[in-house]
C-alpha positions in Angstrom: 11.6 19.8 27.7 14.0 17.1 26.8 17.3 18.3 25.4 19.6 15.2 25.2 19.6 12.2 22.8 21.8 9.0 22.8 22.3 7.2 19.7 24.0 3.7 20.1 25.9 2.7 16.9 27.8 -0.5 17.3 28.6 -3.7 15.8 29.4 -4.3 11.9 26.0 -3.8 10.4 26.3 -7.2 8.8 22.8 -7.2 7.4 23.3 -4.1 5.4 26.4 -5.4 3.7 28.3 -4.7 1.4 27.3 -1.0 2.0 28.7 -1.0 5.5 32.1 -2.9 4.9 34.1 0.3 5.2 31.5 2.6 6.3 29.4 3.0 9.5 25.7 2.3 8.9 25.0 5.8 10.1 26.9 7.2 7.1 25.3 5.2 4.3 23.7 7.6 2.2 20.0 8.0 1.8 18.4 10.7 -0.4 21.9 12.0 -0.9 23.1 12.5 2.9 24.0 10.2 5.6 21.1 8.2 7.3 22.2 9.6 10.7 22.2 13.3 9.4 18.4 12.8 8.9 17.9 11.7 12.4 20.3 14.4 14.1 18.5 17.1 11.9 15.1 15.9 13.1 16.3 15.9 16.7 17.6 19.4 16.5 14.3 20.7 15.0 12.6 19.2 18.0 14.8 21.1 20.5 17.5 18.5 21.1 20.7 20.3 21.9 23.2 17.6 22.7 23.6 14.1 20.9 25.8 11.6 22.3 26.9 8.8 19.8 27.5 5.4 21.6 29.9 4.2 19.0 31.8 1.1 19.1 34.6 -0.1 16.7 37.1 1.5 14.4 35.0 2.1 11.4 32.0 3.3 13.3 34.1 5.8 15.3 36.5 7.1 12.7 33.9 7.7 9.9 31.3 9.2 12.1 33.8 11.6 13.8 35.5 12.5 10.6 32.2 13.5 9.2 30.1 15.1 12.1 32.9 16.2 14.2 31.4 18.2 17.2 28.2 19.0 15.0 28.4 22.8 15.2 28.3 23.1 11.5 24.8 21.8 11.3 23.3 25.1 12.6 24.8 27.1 9.6 24.0 24.4 7.1 20.3 24.0 8.1 19.5 27.3 9.6 18.8 26.0 13.0 18.0 28.2 16.0 20.7 26.7 18.2 23.9 24.8 17.7 23.9 20.9 18.1 26.7 19.6 20.0 27.8 16.0 19.3 29.8 13.9 21.6 31.1 10.4 21.4 31.5 7.5 23.8 35.0 6.7 24.9 36.5 3.4 23.9 34.5 1.1 26.2 33.9 -2.4 25.0 30.1 -2.2 24.8 28.3 -5.4 23.9 24.7 -4.3 23.2 22.9 -1.1 22.5 21.8 -0.9 26.2 25.3 -0.9 27.7 26.4 1.6 25.0 23.8 4.0 26.2 24.7 3.1 30.0 28.5 3.8 29.4 27.8 6.9 27.6 25.3 8.4 30.1 27.5 7.2 33.0 30.7 8.7 31.6 29.1 12.3 30.9 27.1 12.3 34.1 23.7 12.7 32.5 21.0 12.5 35.1 18.1 13.9 33.3 15.5 12.3 30.9 17.0 11.3 27.4 15.6 10.1 24.1 17.4 7.1 22.7 17.2 6.3 19.0 18.8 3.8 16.8 21.5 4.6 14.2 19.8 2.9 11.4 16.2 4.3 11.9 14.5 6.9 9.7 11.5 8.3 11.4 8.9 11.1 11.6 8.0 11.9 15.3 7.9 14.9 17.5 10.3 14.0 20.4 8.9 16.6 22.7 5.3 15.3 22.2 6.4 11.8 23.2 8.3 13.3 26.3 5.0 15.0 27.4 3.3 11.5 27.0 6.0 10.0 29.0 5.9 12.7 31.7 1.9 12.6 32.0 2.1 8.7 32.4 4.7 8.9 35.0 6.6 6.3 33.1 9.9 4.8 33.9 10.4 4.2 30.3 8.4 4.8 27.0 8.8 3.1 23.8 7.6 4.3 20.4 5.3 1.7 19.1 4.5 1.4 15.3 2.0 -1.1 13.8 3.5 -3.3 11.2 2.3 -5.7 8.7 5.0 -8.2 9.2 6.4 -8.7 12.9 9.3 -10.7 11.7 12.5 -9.4 13.2 10.9 -6.9 15.5 10.2 -6.7 19.2 6.3 -6.8 19.7 4.3 -5.3 22.7 1.0 -6.1 24.2 -0.5 -2.9 25.7 -3.6 -2.3 27.8 -6.1 0.4 27.2 -3.9 3.1 28.8 -0.9 1.9 26.6 0.8 0.5 29.5 2.9 -2.5 28.1 1.7 -5.7 29.8 4.4 -7.8 28.3 6.9 -7.7 25.4 8.3 -10.3 23.2 11.6 -9.8 21.2 11.3 -11.2 17.6 8.5 -13.7 18.1 7.3 -16.1 15.5 4.3 -14.4 13.6 1.9 -16.8 15.2 3.2 -16.1 18.7 3.2 -12.4 18.4 1.0 -10.7 21.0 0.0 -7.9 18.6 1.4 -6.0 15.6 2.8 -3.2 17.6 6.5 -3.1 16.9 9.3 -1.7 19.0 10.8 1.1 16.8 14.1 1.4 19.1 13.0 5.0 20.1 13.0 5.4 23.8 12.4 8.0 26.5 14.4 7.1 29.7 13.5 8.6 33.0 16.3 10.7 34.9 16.6 7.8 37.3 16.4 5.0 34.8 19.7 3.3 35.5 19.0 3.0 39.3 17.3 -0.3 38.4 20.8 -1.8 38.1 21.0 -1.7 42.0 18.7 -4.4 42.1 20.1 -7.9 42.5 18.5 -9.4 39.5 19.6 -6.4 37.3 23.2 -6.4 38.6 23.4 -10.1 37.3 22.2 -8.9 34.0 24.9 -6.2 33.9 27.7 -8.6 35.0 26.8 -11.0 32.3 26.3 -8.4 29.5 22.8 -8.7 29.1 21.7 -5.2 28.7 20.1 -5.3 25.2 17.0 -3.2 25.2 14.7 -5.4 23.4 16.1 -8.7 24.3 16.9 -8.1 28.0 15.9 -4.9 29.7 12.5 -4.2 28.4 11.1 -7.7 29.2 12.7 -7.6 32.6 11.5 -4.3 33.7 7.9 -5.3 32.8 8.4 -8.5 34.8 9.5 -6.6 37.8 6.8 -4.1 37.9 8.3 -1.1 36.3 6.0 1.4 34.6 6.9 0.9 30.8 4.6 2.5 28.5 4.1 2.4 24.6 3.7 5.7 22.7 1.5 5.3 19.5 3.6 6.6 16.5 1.6 8.1 13.7 4.4 9.3 11.3 6.5 6.9 9.3 9.3 4.8 10.6 12.0 2.6 9.0 14.4 0.2 10.2 17.0 0.4 7.2 19.1 -2.5 8.5 18.9 -4.5 5.3 19.3 -3.4 1.6 15.6 -4.3 1.0 14.5 -2.1 3.9 16.8 0.7 2.9 15.4 0.7 -0.6 11.9 0.7 0.6 12.7 3.7 2.9 14.4 5.6 0.0 11.3 5.0 -2.4 8.8 6.0 0.5 10.7 9.2 1.2 11.2 9.9 -2.4 7.5 9.7 -2.9 6.2 11.5 0.3 8.8 14.1 1.3 8.4 17.8 0.2 10.9 19.4 -2.0 12.1 21.5 1.1 12.6 18.3 3.1 14.8 16.8 0.3 16.6 20.3 0.0 15.6 20.4 -3.5 13.9 22.4 -6.3 11.2 20.9 -8.5 12.4 21.4 -12.1 9.3 19.8 -13.7 6.6 17.7 -12.3 7.9 15.2 -9.8 11.5 15.7 -10.8 13.6 17.4 -8.0 17.1 18.6 -8.1 19.5 19.8 -5.3 21.9 22.6 -5.3 21.7 26.4 -4.9 24.6 27.7 -7.1 24.5 29.4 -10.3 25.9 26.1 -11.9 23.1 24.2 -10.3 20.5 26.5 -11.8 22.2 26.2 -15.2 22.0 22.3 -14.8 18.4 22.5 -13.8 17.5 24.5 -17.0 19.4 21.9 -19.0 17.5 18.8 -17.5 14.2 20.8 -17.9 14.9 21.2 -21.6 16.0 17.7 -21.9 12.7 16.4 -20.3 10.6 18.8 -22.5 12.2 17.6 -25.7 11.9 13.8 -24.8 15.6 13.4 -24.6 15.4 12.6 -20.8 12.4 10.4 -19.9 11.0 10.4 -16.4 8.3 8.5 -14.6 7.3 8.4 -10.9 9.5 10.5 -8.8 13.1 11.5 -9.3 15.8 13.2 -7.1 18.9 14.4 -8.7 21.9 15.5 -6.9 24.5 18.3 -7.6 27.1 18.3 -10.6 25.6 15.3 -12.2 25.4 14.4 -15.9 23.0 12.3 -17.8 23.2 11.3 -21.4 20.4 11.5 -23.9 17.8 8.8 -24.2 18.1 7.8 -20.5 14.9 6.8 -18.6 14.5 7.3 -14.8 11.7 6.0 -12.6 11.4 6.4 -9.0 15.3 7.0 -8.9 17.7 8.8 -6.7 21.0 10.0 -8.4 23.6 11.3 -5.9 26.2 14.1 -6.3 28.8 14.0 -9.1 27.4 11.0 -10.8 27.8 10.5 -14.4 25.2 8.4 -16.3 25.7 7.6 -20.1 23.4 7.5 -22.9 20.3 5.3 -23.2 20.4 3.9 -19.7 17.5 2.9 -17.6 17.4 3.5 -13.7 14.2 2.1 -12.2 13.3 2.0 -8.6 16.9 2.3 -7.5 19.5 4.4 -5.9 22.8 5.5 -7.4 25.2 6.9 -4.7 27.6 9.8 -5.3 30.5 9.8 -7.8 29.4 6.7 -9.7 30.1 6.4 -13.3 27.8 4.5 -15.6 28.4 3.7 -19.1 25.9 3.6 -22.1 23.0 1.2 -22.3 23.0 0.3 -18.5 19.9 -1.0 -17.0 19.6 -0.9 -13.2 16.4 -2.2 -11.5 15.5 -2.5 -7.8 19.2 -2.0 -6.9 21.6 0.0 -5.0 24.8 1.3 -6.4 27.5 2.4 -3.9 29.8 5.3 -3.9 32.4 5.8 -6.7 31.2 2.7 -8.5 32.2 2.4 -12.1 29.9 0.5 -14.5 30.8 -0.2 -18.2 28.6 -0.4 -21.2 25.6 -2.7 -21.9 25.4 -3.9 -18.2 22.1 -5.3 -16.6 21.9 -5.0 -12.9 18.7 -6.4 -11.2 17.8 -6.8 -7.4 21.5 -6.2 -6.5 23.8 -4.2 -4.2 27.1 -3.0 -5.4 29.6 -1.9 -2.7 31.8 1.3 -2.8 34.5 1.6 -5.5 33.6 -1.6 -7.2 34.1 -1.9 -10.9 31.8 -3.7 -13.3 33.2 -4.2 -16.8 31.2 -4.3 -20.2 28.4 -6.5 -21.1 27.9 -8.0 -17.4 24.6 -9.5 -16.3 23.7 -9.8 -12.5 20.7 -10.8 -10.7 20.3 -11.0 -7.0 24.0 -10.2 -6.6 26.0 -8.5 -3.8 29.5 -7.0 -4.8 31.9 -6.1 -2.0 33.8 -2.8 -2.2 36.8 -2.5 -4.4 35.9 -5.7 -6.3 36.1 -6.2 -10.2 33.6 -8.1 -12.2 35.0 -9.2 -15.5 33.7 -8.3 -18.9 30.9 -10.5 -20.1 30.3 -12.2 -16.8 26.7 -13.4 -15.8 26.1 -13.8 -12.0 22.9 -14.8 -10.2 22.5 -15.2 -6.6 26.2 -14.6 -5.9 28.2 -12.5 -3.5 31.7 -11.3 -5.0 34.3 -10.7 -2.6 38.1 -11.1 -2.6 37.7 -11.7 -6.3 36.0 -15.0 -5.9 32.1 -15.4 -6.8 30.5 -17.2 -3.8 27.0 -18.8 -3.4 
C-alpha cells in the first residue's frame, strides 16, 4: 500500500493569471474551497498519510503553509479515519517539477514508492488501484493516461497492448501526436526511482537542470530502456492551469458531483447550499421560498456558499456563489463562478466569467468571458468583454473594455 504523495508546486502560474498574482494556484478556490484541498482530501481517502508539498517561491510557500499548516485539522473537518501530515520542501532553488520532487524526497529520506500529482489538477482516481497496477507490471514508473479530444498543450504517449509506453512526446503538434493519450501528471515512482541519476547521461541532465518529468525524464527513461507504463484512467481529470480550463472543470464538477461531494444540501431540484448551522438552515428555507415564489430564478445546477445574500429578481444558471458573497437585485449569473466575499450591485450580468475574492462590482455592469482578480473594484455602468483585471485594480464608471488586460491602472492590449 502506498502511503506518501509529493505535489510539486512551483512557478508563478502565469497561465492562470490574474487569479494567481497574489495566491498560489493550489489555493485558487474551486467549488468554494482551494483546488489543492480537493486533491489532498482525495489522497487521504485513498490511504495516503503523508503529503509533501514541493513548493517554490514566496507566494506559494506562505499562502499554502498559512492555510494548510501541518494538515492535522483535515481529519476533524472531513471525518477521516487517520490524520494527514503535510510537510514542505525546504528553500531549494528547484527549476522543474522533477527536481522539486527529487529535492523533497532526498531531503526527507523517502525510499519507498510515492505518488506524484500536480498542484493544479482535479481528478477522480483510486491511487491504490493505480499502485497495484504499477506493482503487477513491475514498472519503474507509471503514468496515469487520459484520452483527450485536443492534445495541444499535453504530453502524449504511444503504448503497446500491455500499456507499456513505447515513446512519449511532450506537447506535440496535433498532426504529430502518436495517440490521444495525455499525460495527466499523476505518477507512481518506484522506491529506487532516483537511482537512474547515477547513470552518466542522467547526471548530465541533473547538472543542467533538465529534470522536468514530461519534457526531460519520461522520454529519456523510455529511450534508455526503463519500464515506463501507462495506467488507463476512467474517472475525470482536469488541468485547471488556465481560466478557461478552470471554468470547464468547475462546470463539470458542479453538474456531476453529488451533494455529499460538494458538502452541500439540496434545497430544491439542482440547487445546493453549503453550511450546517442553524443560520444556514434558515437561509436554505429563505432561498427555497424565494425560488418557489419566482423571486429567485434558477436553471441548470447552482451551488451556494455560506452566509450569502441574493436580491429578488436575480437569475442563476450553472453558477457557483462562494461564502459571504452579496448579490444585488435583478442580476444574472450564467455559467460563472463568483468567489467569496464579493459584492455585486443591482442589474449585474455575468456570463462565462470568474469573479475573484473580495471583488466589488457596482450597478448596471456587464461582464462577459472575463476574469477579475481579487479585491478589484468595478464601478457602475461598466461593460467588459474578454477582459482580465489584475488584483486591486479600479475600473472607472461607464468604461467599456474589450480584449484588455487592466493592471497598474492602465488598460493594455
